[in-house]
DOTORNU-320495 format. One record per residue: residue in one letter; x, y, z of N, C-alpha, C, O in turn. Coordinates in steps of 0.02 Angstrom, whole numbers, plus 50000, padded with zeros to 5 digits. Example, Ala and Ser with C-alpha at 12.3 -4.5 7.8 and 13.67 -1.06 7.14 Angstrom:
+------+-------+-------+-------+-------+-------+-------+-------+-------+-------+-------+-------+-------+
: rest :   n.X :   n.Y :   n.Z :  ca.X :  ca.Y :  ca.Z :   c.X :   c.Y :   c.Z :   o.X :   o.Y :   o.Z :
+------+-------+-------+-------+-------+-------+-------+-------+-------+-------+-------+-------+-------+
:    a : 50660 : 49716 : 50390 : 50615 : 49775 : 50390 : 50660 : 49835 : 50390 : 50712 : 49834 : 50423 :
:    s : 50642 : 49888 : 50354 : 50684 : 49947 : 50357 : 50645 : 50002 : 50394 : 50670 : 50057 : 50402 :
+------+-------+-------+-------+-------+-------+-------+-------+-------+-------+-------+-------+-------+
END
This chain:
+------+-------+-------+-------+-------+-------+-------+-------+-------+-------+-------+-------+-------+
: rest :   n.X :   n.Y :   n.Z :  ca.X :  ca.Y :  ca.Z :   c.X :   c.Y :   c.Z :   o.X :   o.Y :   o.Z :
+------+-------+-------+-------+-------+-------+-------+-------+-------+-------+-------+-------+-------+
:    m : 50630 : 50064 : 50544 : 50610 : 50044 : 50478 : 50576 : 50103 : 50443 : 50533 : 50136 : 50473 :
:    s : 50592 : 50117 : 50382 : 50562 : 50173 : 50344 : 50491 : 50158 : 50326 : 50470 : 50100 : 50326 :
:    v : 50453 : 50209 : 50311 : 50384 : 50200 : 50288 : 50384 : 50158 : 50224 : 50342 : 50114 : 50216 :
:    r : 50430 : 50171 : 50179 : 50433 : 50132 : 50117 : 50445 : 50058 : 50131 : 50413 : 50016 : 50100 :
:    s : 50490 : 50043 : 50177 : 50503 : 49974 : 50196 : 50442 : 49940 : 50225 : 50428 : 49883 : 50209 :
:    k : 50405 : 49977 : 50269 : 50344 : 49951 : 50299 : 50291 : 49934 : 50246 : 50259 : 49881 : 50249 :
:    v : 50283 : 49979 : 50199 : 50233 : 49971 : 50147 : 50251 : 49910 : 50104 : 50209 : 49867 : 50091 :
:    i : 50312 : 49909 : 50081 : 50335 : 49852 : 50037 : 50330 : 49786 : 50073 : 50309 : 49735 : 50044 :
:    e : 50350 : 49785 : 50138 : 50346 : 49724 : 50176 : 50273 : 49702 : 50184 : 50258 : 49642 : 50180 :
:    a : 50229 : 49749 : 50196 : 50158 : 49731 : 50204 : 50130 : 49704 : 50139 : 50092 : 49656 : 50139 :
:    i : 50148 : 49734 : 50082 : 50124 : 49709 : 50017 : 50149 : 49637 : 50008 : 50109 : 49594 : 49988 :
:    q : 50211 : 49624 : 50022 : 50239 : 49557 : 50013 : 50207 : 49506 : 50059 : 50194 : 49450 : 50039 :
:    q : 50195 : 49527 : 50121 : 50164 : 49481 : 50171 : 50092 : 49464 : 50149 : 50072 : 49405 : 50150 :
:    i : 50053 : 49514 : 50128 : 49983 : 49502 : 50109 : 49981 : 49460 : 50045 : 49938 : 49417 : 50038 :
:    a : 50027 : 49472 : 49998 : 50031 : 49430 : 49939 : 50041 : 49357 : 49957 : 50010 : 49312 : 49928 :
:    k : 50086 : 49345 : 50004 : 50099 : 49275 : 50025 : 50035 : 49245 : 50056 : 50016 : 49189 : 50040 :
:    e : 50001 : 49285 : 50100 : 49941 : 49260 : 50134 : 49885 : 49247 : 50085 : 49847 : 49200 : 50095 :
:    q : 49881 : 49288 : 50032 : 49827 : 49282 : 49981 : 49846 : 49237 : 49924 : 49807 : 49229 : 49877 :
:    n : 49906 : 49207 : 49926 : 49931 : 49165 : 49871 : 49934 : 49203 : 49805 : 49913 : 49178 : 49753 :
:    v : 49960 : 49264 : 49808 : 49968 : 49305 : 49748 : 50042 : 49306 : 49732 : 50084 : 49320 : 49775 :
:    t : 50058 : 49291 : 49668 : 50128 : 49297 : 49647 : 50141 : 49368 : 49624 : 50112 : 49391 : 49575 :
:    l : 50183 : 49402 : 49660 : 50197 : 49472 : 49644 : 50250 : 49478 : 49589 : 50299 : 49440 : 49589 :
:    p : 50243 : 49525 : 49544 : 50299 : 49544 : 49500 : 50350 : 49583 : 49543 : 50337 : 49596 : 49602 :
:    e : 50405 : 49600 : 49515 : 50455 : 49642 : 49552 : 50420 : 49707 : 49568 : 50390 : 49738 : 49525 :
:    l : 50425 : 49727 : 49630 : 50393 : 49790 : 49653 : 50438 : 49849 : 49637 : 50491 : 49857 : 49666 :
:    s : 50416 : 49890 : 49591 : 50452 : 49950 : 49574 : 50404 : 50010 : 49580 : 50343 : 50000 : 49579 :
:    d : 50430 : 50069 : 49587 : 50388 : 50129 : 49595 : 50337 : 50138 : 49539 : 50282 : 50162 : 49550 :
:    d : 50356 : 50118 : 49479 : 50312 : 50130 : 49421 : 50265 : 50071 : 49406 : 50227 : 50074 : 49358 :
:    l : 50268 : 50019 : 49447 : 50221 : 49963 : 49438 : 50151 : 49983 : 49454 : 50139 : 50010 : 49508 :
:    s : 50105 : 49972 : 49410 : 50035 : 49987 : 49422 : 50009 : 49943 : 49480 : 50026 : 49883 : 49484 :
:    l : 49970 : 49972 : 49522 : 49941 : 49931 : 49577 : 49898 : 49875 : 49550 : 49893 : 49821 : 49580 :
:    h : 49866 : 49885 : 49494 : 49827 : 49832 : 49460 : 49872 : 49772 : 49443 : 49849 : 49715 : 49445 :
:    e : 49933 : 49785 : 49426 : 49980 : 49732 : 49405 : 50006 : 49691 : 49466 : 50039 : 49640 : 49456 :
:    t : 49991 : 49713 : 49527 : 50013 : 49673 : 49585 : 49971 : 49610 : 49590 : 49992 : 49562 : 49623 :
:    g : 49914 : 49608 : 49559 : 49871 : 49551 : 49565 : 49824 : 49552 : 49626 : 49786 : 49505 : 49638 :
:    f : 49828 : 49607 : 49663 : 49784 : 49615 : 49723 : 49712 : 49630 : 49699 : 49701 : 49667 : 49652 :
:    d : 49664 : 49599 : 49734 : 49594 : 49616 : 49724 : 49574 : 49666 : 49777 : 49616 : 49685 : 49818 :
:    s : 49511 : 49687 : 49777 : 49491 : 49739 : 49823 : 49497 : 49718 : 49897 : 49509 : 49760 : 49941 :
:    l : 49489 : 49653 : 49911 : 49496 : 49628 : 49980 : 49570 : 49635 : 50000 : 49585 : 49658 : 50055 :
:    a : 49615 : 49616 : 49957 : 49687 : 49620 : 49975 : 49706 : 49693 : 49986 : 49744 : 49707 : 50033 :
:    f : 49682 : 49740 : 49947 : 49696 : 49811 : 49960 : 49665 : 49836 : 50025 : 49695 : 49876 : 50061 :
:    a : 49607 : 49812 : 50040 : 49575 : 49832 : 50104 : 49616 : 49806 : 50163 : 49626 : 49842 : 50213 :
:    i : 49639 : 49745 : 50158 : 49683 : 49715 : 50210 : 49746 : 49756 : 50217 : 49768 : 49772 : 50272 :
:    l : 49776 : 49774 : 50158 : 49838 : 49811 : 50158 : 49829 : 49879 : 50193 : 49870 : 49898 : 50235 :
:    v : 49777 : 49916 : 50176 : 49767 : 49982 : 50205 : 49754 : 49974 : 50279 : 49781 : 50014 : 50318 :
:    a : 49714 : 49924 : 50301 : 49700 : 49915 : 50372 : 49763 : 49895 : 50409 : 49774 : 49919 : 50465 :
:    r : 49804 : 49852 : 50381 : 49864 : 49831 : 50413 : 49915 : 49889 : 50419 : 49949 : 49894 : 50469 :
:    l : 49920 : 49931 : 50368 : 49964 : 49988 : 50371 : 49938 : 50040 : 50422 : 49977 : 50074 : 50455 :
:    e : 49874 : 50045 : 50427 : 49847 : 50092 : 50478 : 49868 : 50068 : 50548 : 49886 : 50109 : 50590 :
:    d : 49865 : 50003 : 50559 : 49887 : 49975 : 50624 : 49962 : 49985 : 50634 : 49984 : 50004 : 50688 :
:    e : 50000 : 49974 : 50581 : 50074 : 49978 : 50584 : 50100 : 50051 : 50589 : 50142 : 50067 : 50631 :
:    i : 50073 : 50095 : 50546 : 50098 : 50163 : 50541 : 50056 : 50211 : 50583 : 50079 : 50265 : 50602 :
:    g : 49994 : 50191 : 50596 : 49951 : 50234 : 50637 : 49907 : 50286 : 50600 : 49878 : 50331 : 50630 :
:    v : 49904 : 50277 : 50534 : 49865 : 50325 : 50495 : 49839 : 50292 : 50430 : 49870 : 50247 : 50403 :
:    d : 49782 : 50316 : 50407 : 49754 : 50295 : 50343 : 49753 : 50360 : 50301 : 49709 : 50403 : 50312 :
:    p : 49798 : 50369 : 50255 : 49802 : 50430 : 50217 : 49740 : 50443 : 50172 : 49729 : 50499 : 50149 :
:    f : 49702 : 50390 : 50162 : 49645 : 50397 : 50116 : 49582 : 50422 : 50151 : 49531 : 50436 : 50119 :
:    t : 49586 : 50428 : 50218 : 49528 : 50454 : 50255 : 49543 : 50524 : 50283 : 49498 : 50557 : 50309 :
:    i : 49605 : 50546 : 50279 : 49625 : 50611 : 50306 : 49598 : 50668 : 50265 : 49576 : 50718 : 50292 :
:    s : 49600 : 50660 : 50199 : 49581 : 50714 : 50154 : 49515 : 50697 : 50120 : 49504 : 50639 : 50101 :
:    e : 49471 : 50745 : 50112 : 49407 : 50732 : 50081 : 49416 : 50719 : 50005 : 49373 : 50688 : 49974 :
:    d : 49470 : 50743 : 49977 : 49482 : 50734 : 49905 : 49536 : 50684 : 49890 : 49565 : 50686 : 49835 :
:    a : 49551 : 50640 : 49937 : 49603 : 50591 : 49925 : 49583 : 50542 : 49870 : 49527 : 50517 : 49869 :
:    a : 49630 : 50530 : 49825 : 49617 : 50482 : 49771 : 49665 : 50422 : 49783 : 49721 : 50428 : 49808 :
:    f : 49638 : 50364 : 49765 : 49679 : 50304 : 49775 : 49734 : 50306 : 49724 : 49721 : 50319 : 49665 :
:    p : 49796 : 50292 : 49744 : 49855 : 50296 : 49700 : 49852 : 50244 : 49643 : 49817 : 50193 : 49647 :
:    a : 49890 : 50259 : 49589 : 49890 : 50214 : 49531 : 49950 : 50167 : 49530 : 49946 : 50113 : 49500 :
:    t : 50005 : 50186 : 49562 : 50065 : 50145 : 49560 : 50091 : 50130 : 49630 : 50070 : 50160 : 49679 :
:    v : 50136 : 50083 : 49634 : 50167 : 50065 : 49698 : 50200 : 50128 : 49727 : 50191 : 50142 : 49787 :
:    g : 50237 : 50165 : 49686 : 50269 : 50225 : 49710 : 50218 : 50278 : 49737 : 50231 : 50310 : 49787 :
:    d : 50163 : 50286 : 49703 : 50111 : 50331 : 49726 : 50084 : 50307 : 49794 : 50070 : 50347 : 49838 :
:    f : 50075 : 50241 : 49801 : 50049 : 50213 : 49861 : 50097 : 50226 : 49920 : 50076 : 50247 : 49974 :
:    v : 50162 : 50214 : 49908 : 50213 : 50227 : 49960 : 50211 : 50301 : 49979 : 50211 : 50319 : 50038 :
:    r : 50210 : 50345 : 49929 : 50210 : 50418 : 49944 : 50148 : 50439 : 49981 : 50150 : 50486 : 50020 :
:    a : 50092 : 50406 : 49970 : 50030 : 50424 : 50008 : 50042 : 50417 : 50082 : 50018 : 50458 : 50121 :
:    y : 50079 : 50364 : 50103 : 50095 : 50354 : 50174 : 50154 : 50398 : 50196 : 50154 : 50424 : 50252 :
:    a : 50204 : 50406 : 50154 : 50263 : 50442 : 50173 : 50249 : 50518 : 50179 : 50285 : 50553 : 50215 :
:    n : 50198 : 50544 : 50145 : 50184 : 50615 : 50144 : 50131 : 50635 : 50192 : 50109 : 50693 : 50191 :
:    v : 50108 : 50590 : 50235 : 50058 : 50607 : 50285 : 50088 : 50654 : 50336 : 50140 : 50638 : 50365 :
:    p : 50056 : 50712 : 50348 : 50085 : 50759 : 50399 : 50087 : 50726 : 50468 : 50042 : 50689 : 50487 :
:    a : 50139 : 50740 : 50503 : 50146 : 50711 : 50571 : 50099 : 50743 : 50622 : 50099 : 50724 : 50680 :
+------+-------+-------+-------+-------+-------+-------+-------+-------+-------+-------+-------+-------+
END
């Protein structure tokens, strides 16, 4: 399964668990528009760290939280091996 698939699947699973109705997930969708609150994002990052084995937001001192779904996917896809 690709990193993109893992990220999208995790977003969908957490939305279901948190009773959040997601809009269609596209790369240009603002993360704010997902309806996730800070707890849902924390769960998402923790779950992806378990699944993928890395938290891209703690690797770099100057890491910024992404603005869109596409940015979020790229944050995980672009982590050096």
